[in-house]
C-alpha positions in Angstrom: 45.2 -21.1 31.2 47.5 -24.0 30.6 50.9 -23.6 32.4 54.2 -25.3 31.4 55.6 -27.0 34.4 58.0 -29.3 32.6 60.6 -30.4 35.3 63.0 -32.1 32.8 66.2 -30.5 31.6 67.3 -30.3 28.0 71.1 -30.3 28.4 71.8 -33.7 26.8 72.0 -34.1 23.1 70.3 -37.0 21.2 72.5 -40.0 20.5 73.9 -40.4 17.0 74.0 -43.4 14.7 76.8 -44.4 12.3 74.3 -44.3 9.5 72.6 -41.0 10.2 73.6 -39.7 6.8 71.5 -42.5 5.2 67.8 -41.8 4.8 65.9 -44.6 6.4 62.2 -45.5 5.7 61.3 -43.8 8.9 63.3 -40.5 8.5 66.1 -39.8 10.9 65.6 -41.4 14.3 67.5 -38.8 16.2 66.9 -35.0 16.1 69.0 -32.0 16.3 70.5 -30.8 19.7 68.0 -29.7 22.3 66.8 -26.2 22.2 68.0 -23.9 25.0 65.6 -23.0 27.7 66.3 -19.3 27.2 64.5 -19.2 23.9 61.1 -19.6 25.6 61.9 -17.5 28.6 62.6 -14.4 26.5 59.1 -14.3 25.1 56.9 -11.8 26.9 53.7 -13.7 26.0 53.8 -17.5 25.5 52.8 -18.7 22.0 50.2 -21.1 23.4 48.1 -18.3 24.9 45.3 -16.7 23.0 46.2 -13.3 21.5 44.3 -10.6 19.7 44.7 -11.0 15.9 44.7 -8.6 13.0 41.7 -9.4 10.9 43.9 -8.7 7.8 46.5 -11.2 8.9 47.3 -14.1 6.6 45.8 -12.5 3.5 42.6 -11.7 5.2 41.7 -15.3 6.2 41.3 -16.2 9.8 42.2 -19.6 11.2 39.2 -21.6 12.2 38.3 -22.4 15.8 39.0 -26.0 15.2 40.6 -28.0 12.4 38.4 -31.0 12.0 39.7 -33.9 9.9 38.4 -34.5 6.4 35.6 -36.8 5.9 36.2 -40.3 4.6 34.9 -39.3 1.2 37.7 -36.7 0.7 40.7 -37.7 -1.4 44.3 -36.6 -0.8 44.0 -33.9 -3.4 40.7 -32.6 -2.0 41.9 -30.5 1.0 39.7 -27.7 2.3 40.8 -24.5 3.8 40.5 -25.7 7.4 42.8 -28.6 6.5 45.3 -26.2 5.0 45.1 -24.1 8.2 45.9 -27.2 10.3 48.8 -28.4 8.3 50.1 -24.9 7.2 51.3 -24.0 10.7 48.7 -21.3 11.2 47.6 -20.4 14.8 44.5 -21.8 16.3 41.9 -19.1 17.0 41.0 -19.0 20.7 44.2 -20.5 22.1 45.3 -24.0 22.9 44.4 -26.3 25.7 48.0 -27.4 26.2 51.5 -26.7 25.0 51.5 -30.1 23.2 48.5 -29.1 21.2 50.2 -25.9 20.1 53.3 -27.8 19.0 51.3 -30.4 17.1 49.0 -27.8 15.5 51.7 -25.3 14.3 54.5 -27.7 13.3 53.7 -29.5 10.2 56.8 -31.7 9.8 57.2 -32.4 13.5 59.7 -35.1 14.6 59.2 -36.7 17.9 62.4 -38.2 19.5 63.0 -40.7 22.3 66.3 -39.3 23.5 67.0 -41.6 26.4 66.0 -45.1 27.7 67.1 -46.2 31.1 66.0 -47.4 34.5 63.5 -45.5 36.5 65.2 -42.8 38.7 62.3 -40.6 39.8 62.0 -42.2 43.2 58.6 -43.8 42.6 60.1 -47.3 43.0 59.9 -50.2 40.7 62.6 -51.8 38.5 61.5 -50.8 35.0 62.8 -49.0 31.9 61.4 -45.5 31.1 61.7 -43.8 27.7 62.2 -40.0 27.6 60.1 -38.5 24.8 60.9 -35.1 23.4 58.1 -33.2 21.5 59.4 -29.8 20.5 60.7 -28.3 23.8 58.8 -30.7 26.1 59.9 -33.9 27.6 58.0 -36.7 29.3 58.9 -40.1 30.6 56.8 -43.1 29.8 57.3 -46.8 30.3 56.6 -49.6 27.8 53.3 -50.7 29.3 52.0 -47.1 28.9 53.0 -47.2 25.2 51.0 -50.5 24.9 48.0 -49.1 26.6 48.1 -46.0 24.4 48.0 -48.1 21.2 45.3 -50.4 22.6 43.0 -47.5 23.4 43.8 -45.8 20.0 42.6 -49.0 18.3 39.4 -48.8 20.3 38.9 -45.1 19.6 39.7 -45.4 15.9 38.7 -48.9 14.8 38.8 -48.1 11.1 42.3 -46.7 11.2 45.5 -48.8 10.7 47.2 -47.9 14.0 51.0 -48.4 13.7 52.4 -51.4 15.7 54.8 -51.2 18.6 57.7 -53.7 19.2 56.7 -57.0 20.8 56.9 -57.8 24.4 59.5 -60.2 25.8 58.5 -63.8 25.3 58.0 -66.1 28.2 61.0 -68.1 27.2 63.2 -65.0 27.6 61.9 -64.5 31.1 62.4 -68.1 32.1 65.9 -68.3 30.6 67.2 -65.0 32.0 64.7 -62.9 34.0 67.2 -60.1 34.7 68.8 -60.0 31.2 65.4 -59.9 29.5 64.7 -56.5 31.2 68.2 -55.0 31.0 69.4 -56.2 27.7 70.8 -53.1 26.0 70.2 -54.3 22.5 66.5 -54.9 23.3 66.2 -51.5 25.0 67.8 -49.8 22.0 65.5 -51.7 19.6 62.5 -50.6 21.5 63.6 -47.0 21.7 64.0 -46.8 17.9 60.7 -48.6 17.1 58.7 -46.6 19.8 60.0 -43.4 18.2 58.8 -44.7 14.8 55.4 -45.5 16.3 55.0 -42.0 17.7 56.0 -40.3 14.5 53.8 -42.5 12.4 50.9 -41.6 14.7 51.8 -37.9 14.4 51.5 -38.1 10.6 47.9 -39.4 10.9 45.6 -36.4 11.2 43.0 -38.2 13.2 45.5 -39.4 15.8 47.5 -36.1 15.8 44.3 -34.3 17.0 43.3 -37.0 19.4 43.2 -35.8 23.0 44.5 -39.2 24.3 47.6 -39.0 22.1 48.2 -35.3 23.1 48.0 -36.1 26.8 50.4 -39.0 26.3 53.0 -36.5 25.2 52.1 -34.0 27.8 54.4 -33.9 30.9 51.6 -32.5 33.0 49.2 -35.3 32.4 49.0 -38.4 34.6 48.5 -41.4 32.4 46.4 -43.3 35.0 44.0 -40.4 35.1 43.8 -40.4 31.3 42.8 -44.1 31.3 39.9 -43.4 33.7 38.6 -40.3 32.1 36.7 -39.6 28.8 36.8 -40.5 26.1 38.4 -43.9 27.2 35.9 -44.2 30.1 33.0 -43.9 27.7 33.9 -46.9 25.6 31.5 -49.8 25.7 32.6 -53.2 26.8 32.5 -54.7 23.3 33.8 -52.7 20.4 31.1 -54.0 18.0 28.5 -52.2 20.1 29.9 -48.8 19.3 29.9 -46.6 16.2 33.0 -46.6 14.1 33.3 -42.8 14.0 33.0 -42.0 17.7 33.0 -45.2 19.7 33.0 -43.4 23.1 29.5 -42.1 22.4 27.3 -45.0 21.3 23.5 -44.5 20.8 21.0 -46.3 22.9 20.2 -48.6 20.0 23.8 -50.0 19.9 23.2 -52.0 23.0 20.7 -54.1 21.1 23.2 -55.1 18.4 24.0 -58.9 18.5 27.6 -59.9 18.9 28.6 -62.4 16.2 31.0 -65.2 16.9 34.7 -64.5 16.1 34.8 -67.1 13.3 31.7 -65.7 11.5 31.7 -65.2 7.8 29.5 -63.5 5.3 26.8 -65.6 3.7 27.3 -64.8 0.0 30.4 -63.1 -1.3 30.8 -62.8 -5.1 34.3 -63.0 -6.6 35.8 -59.8 -7.9 36.3 -59.6 -11.7 39.9 -60.3 -12.8 39.5 -59.1 -16.4 37.4 -56.4 -18.1 33.9 -57.4 -18.7 31.3 -55.1 -20.2 28.5 -57.0 -18.5 30.1 -56.8 -15.0 29.8 -53.4 -13.2 33.2 -52.5 -11.7 35.1 -49.3 -10.9 37.0 -47.7 -13.7 40.4 -48.0 -12.0 40.1 -51.8 -11.3 42.8 -53.8 -13.0 43.4 -56.9 -10.9 42.3 -58.5 -7.7 44.9 -56.6 -5.6 43.5 -53.2 -6.5 41.2 -51.2 -4.3 38.3 -49.2 -5.6 38.6 -45.4 -5.5 37.0 -43.6 -2.6 34.9 -41.7 -5.1 33.4 -44.9 -6.6 29.8 -45.2 -5.6 29.8 -48.8 -4.6 27.5 -50.6 -2.1 28.8 -52.5 0.8 28.1 -55.8 -1.0 30.2 -54.6 -3.9 33.0 -53.7 -1.6 33.1 -57.1 0.1 35.1 -59.0 -2.6 37.7 -56.2 -2.7 38.3 -56.3 1.0 38.4 -60.1 1.1 40.9 -60.2 -1.8 43.0 -57.5 -0.1 43.0 -59.5 3.2 44.1 -62.6 1.4 47.0 -60.8 -0.3 48.0 -59.2 3.0 48.2 -62.6 4.6 50.4 -63.9 1.8 52.6 -60.7 2.1 52.9 -61.3 5.9 54.0 -65.0 5.3 56.5 -63.9 2.7 58.1 -61.4 5.1 58.1 -63.6 8.3 59.1 -66.9 6.8 61.2 -65.7 3.9 62.9 -62.3 3.9 63.1 -61.9 7.7 64.4 -65.4 8.3 67.2 -65.0 5.6 68.1 -61.5 6.8 68.5 -62.7 10.4 70.8 -65.4 9.3 72.8 -62.9 7.2 73.2 -60.6 10.2 74.6 -63.4 12.3 77.1 -64.2 9.6 78.2 -60.6 9.3 78.6 -60.4 13.0 80.8 -63.6 13.0 82.8 -62.2 10.0 83.5 -58.9 11.9 84.7 -60.9 14.9 87.0 -63.0 12.7 88.3 -59.9 11.0 89.2 -58.3 14.3 91.2 -61.3 15.3 92.9 -61.5 11.9 93.9 -57.9 12.1 95.5 -58.4 15.5 97.5 -61.4 14.1 98.8 -59.3 11.1 99.9 -56.5 13.4 101.8 -58.9 15.6 103.3 -60.5 12.5 104.6 -57.2 11.2 106.5 -56.5 14.4 108.4 -59.7 14.0 109.5 -59.0 10.4 112.9 -57.3 10.2 112.8 -56.5 6.5 112.5 -52.7 5.9 109.7 -52.9 3.3 107.9 -56.2 4.2 107.1 -55.2 7.8 105.3 -51.9 6.9 103.4 -53.7 4.1 102.2 -56.5 6.5 101.2 -53.8 9.0 99.2 -51.9 6.3 97.4 -55.2 5.4 96.6 -55.6 9.1 95.2 -52.1 9.2 93.0 -52.8 6.1 91.7 -55.9 7.9 90.9 -53.8 10.9 89.1 -51.3 8.7 87.1 -54.1 7.1 86.2 -55.4 10.6 84.8 -51.9 11.6 83.0 -51.4 8.3 81.4 -54.9 8.6 80.3 -54.2 12.2 78.7 -50.9 11.1 77.1 -52.7 8.2 75.5 -55.2 10.5 74.3 -52.4 12.8 73.0 -50.4 9.9 71.1 -53.3 8.4 69.6 -54.2 11.7 68.2 -50.8 12.4 67.5 -49.7 8.8 66.4 -53.0 7.2 65.6 -55.7 9.6 63.5 -53.6 11.9 61.4 -52.1 9.1 60.9 -55.6 7.6 59.6 -56.8 11.0 57.4 -53.7 11.3 55.9 -54.4 7.8 55.0 -57.9 8.9 53.3 -56.4 12.0 51.5 -53.9 9.8 50.1 -56.8 7.8 48.5 -58.2 11.0 47.1 -54.8 11.9 45.5 -54.5 8.4 43.9 -57.9 8.8 42.4 -56.9 12.1 40.9 -53.7 10.7 39.5 -55.6 7.7 38.1 -58.2 10.2 36.4 -55.4 12.2 34.7 -54.2 9.0 33.6 -57.7 8.1 32.2 -58.4 11.7 30.2 -55.2 11.3 28.8 -56.6 8.0 28.0 -59.9 9.7 26.4 -58.1 12.6 24.1 -56.3 10.2 23.1 -59.6 8.6 22.4 -61.2 11.9 20.3 -58.3 13.0 18.3 -58.5 9.8 17.8 -62.2 10.3 16.7 -61.7 13.9 14.3 -59.0 12.9 12.8 -61.4 10.3 12.4 -64.1 12.9 10.8 -61.7 15.3 8.3 -60.5 12.7 7.4 -64.2 11.9 7.0 -65.0 15.6 4.8 -62.0 16.1 2.6 -62.9 13.2 2.1 -66.5 14.6 1.3 -65.2 18.0 -1.3 -62.7 16.6 -2.9 -65.5 14.5 -3.1 -67.6 17.7 -4.7 -64.7 19.5 -7.3 -64.2 16.8 -8.1 -67.9 16.7 -8.6 -67.9 20.5 -10.9 -64.9 20.4 -12.9 -66.5 17.6 -13.4 -69.7 19.7 -14.4 -67.7 22.8 -16.8 -65.7 20.7 -18.4 -68.8 19.3 -18.7 -70.5 22.8 -20.2 -67.4 24.3 -22.8 -67.1 21.5 -23.8 -70.8 21.9 -24.4 -70.5 25.6 -21.4 -72.5 26.6 -19.1 -70.7 29.0 -15.9 -69.6 27.2 -12.6 -71.1 28.0 -10.9 -69.7 31.0 -14.2 -68.7 32.8 -15.1 -71.1 35.6 -13.3 -74.0 33.9 -11.5 -74.8 37.1 -14.8 -75.2 39.0 -16.4 -77.3 36.3 -13.4 -79.5 36.2 -13.3 -79.8 39.9 -17.1 -80.7 40.0 -16.7 -83.2 37.2 -13.8 -84.9 39.0 -15.8 -85.0 42.3 -18.9 -86.5 40.6 -16.8 -89.2 38.9 -15.2 -90.1 42.2 -18.5 -90.3 43.9 -20.0 -92.4 41.2 -17.1 -94.9 41.4 -17.3 -95.1 45.2 -21.1 -95.5 45.3 -21.0 -98.1 42.6 -18.6 -100.2 44.7 -20.6 -99.7 47.9 -24.2 -100.3 46.8 -23.7 -102.9 44.0 -25.6 -106.1 44.7 -23.7 -109.3 44.8 -22.9 -112.3 47.0 -19.1 -112.4 46.6 -16.9 -110.2 48.8 -14.0 -110.4 46.3 -16.4 -108.9 43.6 -17.3 -106.0 45.9 -13.6 -105.3 46.7 -12.7 -105.4 43.1 -15.4 -102.9 42.1 -14.1 -100.4 44.7 -10.5 -100.5 43.3 -11.6 -100.4 39.7 -10.7 -97.3 37.7 -13.4 -97.9 35.0 -16.5 -95.6 35.0 -20.0 -97.2 35.2 -21.6 -98.3 32.0 -24.6 -96.6 30.4 -26.8 -99.7 31.1 -26.4 -99.5 34.8 -28.5 -96.9 36.7 -26.8 -94.0 38.3 -26.3 -94.8 42.0 -27.1 -92.2 44.7 -24.1 -90.3 46.1 -22.4 -91.6 49.1 -23.2 -89.8 52.3 -20.4 -87.7 53.7 -21.6 -87.9 57.3 -19.4 -90.0 59.6 -20.5 -93.5 60.5 -21.0 -93.9 64.2 -18.8 -96.5 65.8 -19.9 -98.2 69.0 -17.7 -97.8 72.1 -17.4 -101.5 72.5 -15.0 -103.6 70.4 -16.2 -105.1 67.2 -17.7 -108.5 67.4 -15.4 -111.5 67.1 -15.2 -113.2 63.8 -14.5 -110.0 61.9 -18.2 -109.1 61.5 -19.2 -105.6 60.3 -20.5 -103.0 62.6 -24.2 -102.4 62.9 -25.6 -100.3 60.1 -22.5 -100.8 58.0 -22.5 -102.6 54.7 -20.4 -105.7 54.6 -18.7 -104.7 51.4 -17.7 -101.3 52.9 -16.3 -103.0 55.9 -14.3 -105.4 53.8 -13.1 -102.5 51.6 -12.0 -100.6 54.7 -10.1 -103.5 56.0 -8.5 -104.1 52.6 -7.3 -100.4 52.3 -6.0 -100.3 55.8 -4.0 -103.4 55.2 -2.6 -102.2 51.9 -1.4 -98.8 53.3 0.7 -100.4 55.9 1.8 -103.5 54.1 4.4 -101.6 51.9 7.1 -99.7 53.9 8.2 -97.7 50.8 4.7 -96.2 50.2 5.4 -93.0 52.2 8.8 -92.1 50.7 7.6 -92.8 47.2 4.5 -90.7 47.6 6.7 -87.9 49.0 9.1 -88.0 46.1 6.4 -88.1 43.4 4.6 -85.3 45.2 7.6 -83.0 44.8 7.8 -84.1 41.2 4.2 -83.3 40.6 4.6 -79.9 42.2 7.6 -79.1 39.9 5.8 -80.2 36.8 2.8 -78.1 37.7 5.1 -75.1 37.9 6.4 -75.8 34.4 3.0 -76.4 32.8 1.3 -73.2 31.7 -1.7 -72.7 33.9 -3.0 -69.7 31.9 -2.0 -69.9 28.3 -4.1 -66.9 27.3 -2.2 -64.5 29.6 1.1 -66.1 28.5 0.3 -65.6 24.9 -0.5 -62.0 25.3 2.7 -61.4 27.3 4.7 -63.0 24.5 3.0 -60.7 22.0 4.0 -57.6 24.1 7.6 -58.8 24.5 7.9 -59.7 20.8 6.6 -56.3 19.8 9.2 -54.6 22.1 11.9 -56.8 20.7 10.8 -55.9 17.2 11.2 -52.2 18.0 14.6 -52.7 19.4 15.8 -54.8 16.4 14.5 -52.2 14.0 16.5 -49.5 15.7 19.5 -51.8 15.9 19.2 -52.5 12.2 19.2 -48.8 11.4 22.4 -48.1 13.4 24.0 -51.3 12.0 23.5 -50.0 8.5 25.0 -46.6 9.3 27.9 -48.3 11.1 28.6 -50.6 8.1 28.6 -47.7 5.8 30.9 -45.6 8.0 33.2 -48.5 8.6 33.5 -49.3 4.9 34.3 -45.7 3.9 36.7 -45.3 6.8 38.6 -48.5 6.2 38.8 -47.9 2.4 40.2 -44.4 2.9 42.8 -45.5 5.4 43.8 -48.5 3.2 44.6 -46.0 0.4 46.7 -44.0 2.8 48.4 -47.1 4.1 49.0 -48.4 0.6 50.8 -45.3 -0.4 52.9 -45.2 2.7 53.8 -48.9 2.3 55.0 -48.4 -1.2 57.1 -45.4 -0.2 58.5 -47.2 2.8 59.5 -50.2 0.7 61.2 -48.0 -1.9 63.2 -46.2 0.8 63.9 -49.6 2.4 65.5 -51.0 -0.8 67.5 -47.7 -1.3 68.7 -47.9 2.3 69.8 -51.5 1.8 71.8 -50.6 -1.3 73.4 -47.5 0.3 74.5 -49.6 3.3 76.2 -52.1 0.9 77.8 -49.2 -1.1 79.1 -47.5 2.0 80.6 -50.7 3.3 82.2 -51.4 -0.1 83.6 -47.8 -0.3 85.3 -48.0 3.1 86.8 -51.4 2.2 88.0 -50.2 -1.2 89.7 -47.2 0.3 91.6 -49.1 3.0 92.6 -51.9 0.7 93.8 -49.5 -2.0 96.1 -48.0 0.6 97.3 -51.4 1.6 98.0 -52.3 -2.1 100.2 -49.2 -2.5 102.2 -50.3 0.5 102.5 -53.8 -0.8 103.8 -52.6 -4.2 106.7 -50.9 -2.3 108.1 -54.3 -1.3 111.5 -54.8 -2.8 112.9 -58.3 -3.3 116.7 -58.6 -2.7 
């Protein structure tokens, strides 16, 4: 049974914002005061333990053992009973694995808060900032690097989902300029605290992430994050995300390891353009109106038909990101700087008016000047609050929207890379089939030749060919040597030339007898003077022996050259195929094995592309709805900030006007 060992206290209340009464696109960043610890201690049986249930409870329907998410084909209006159980706050039959799971299961509109951000004080060492996360009545401290690893692993575990972004890391320029300030800047810490809270709440509103064990353990104070990173399902992820299925990447099939990895800049071969106007001859979804539209999840479109929609959506997302980063965000940042400078000037001006009122002796002029100074001070405070409210309620959401555009493009690229992977697999399979066909033709031709040679009485290729070639070379060598030794002639130069000649004997000359291989006996005495031949030795042979002996020692480079070329000959002989028949048969076996692997890879690639397309399309519809809602709230928030600022200024300046009207001129 799971045990709640939360060591953190709940005495502190969440910080407040000057614009808490304004509804931001992210909901309220800060929650109500912490629940007291007595509320859970008074319960006799904890809620997260399994209890016996009345079979007639909840109108006779029992909660399911699990609440699996809807399939990618379900629409937002098509929610089954299990989904209603999950979001309706009904208890999970069989109990919960942790207190966090119970809170996430039973609380539909759950808000997760980051109630504190400060230096690490748990005694573990290290100068870093930790963020205290409150989920229901549980609190856990995590650092920024753990948030980053959580998001990175959620992207790997759910490649077809648009995982919310987190605030960026410090740039290298910030560390170089001020290493200490970059880590301890209170404005940066508060910005991260707000945006990390937004990240957690956005993840909690995604049903696939809400039920993910990695996400639950991140919010669990009893879970060690380093152990989570080295345990399933994260430990089961393959090295490359394209060699994993889109639905459950931590459990790839054996055929996934044979999938090719396309280059990062790969593109589809043929992509038709989507229709921009109604055309009766062009098949299209019924809800298609322009290139920015997405087909319905119920439209029965093939992956090739979905390609132009996704490509068009990616192009529009890129334009949207450029508009936000180089347009709205740039101008808004400049406006915030000017508002900050205006509030500083107003504070100084208010102090001057107050000092001026003290030096004025007139009974009605002095109070009027003081009231104007107070109105200026009120404008300074309202302007400061306006800048803070726009920074947290407008600038940060705009920046997050630009980050979302990058996330959408990465998800669309994943789906496109899966499509390219399928095309490459299909091409590799076609090449393997063609190669196997050629090898089998070569094998049949070789067998036909061997059958013909064996039928005509000639030994087939490969049987004794080495011995025949060796005997043929020996006979040719013997013929050349005997021709030079026994040829009749009176000239010694002619005899020497015949020995060194590389030409075979002509057909007109008779075949000379082979040279005897028995050694020629040399006398013990020295040879006769004058260079005569030994007894019983042909003069031409003697001259040839003297000639060869002289040539072998006349060139000092003969030995090193022969040694080098001997190594080269040995290397070439290792490259040259000595047994082409065996090599051909081995290639046929390997090609057939590759063919089986590619066929299995093509099957899983087709399923992956289909699952990726459906998953991406369903989540794009969800994201599109959330984006439109967020932009609507964003504009309303911007207008409310301006109205609130104007109301405060109007009230203070109306009071100042009343006091100015009291001035009497003598």
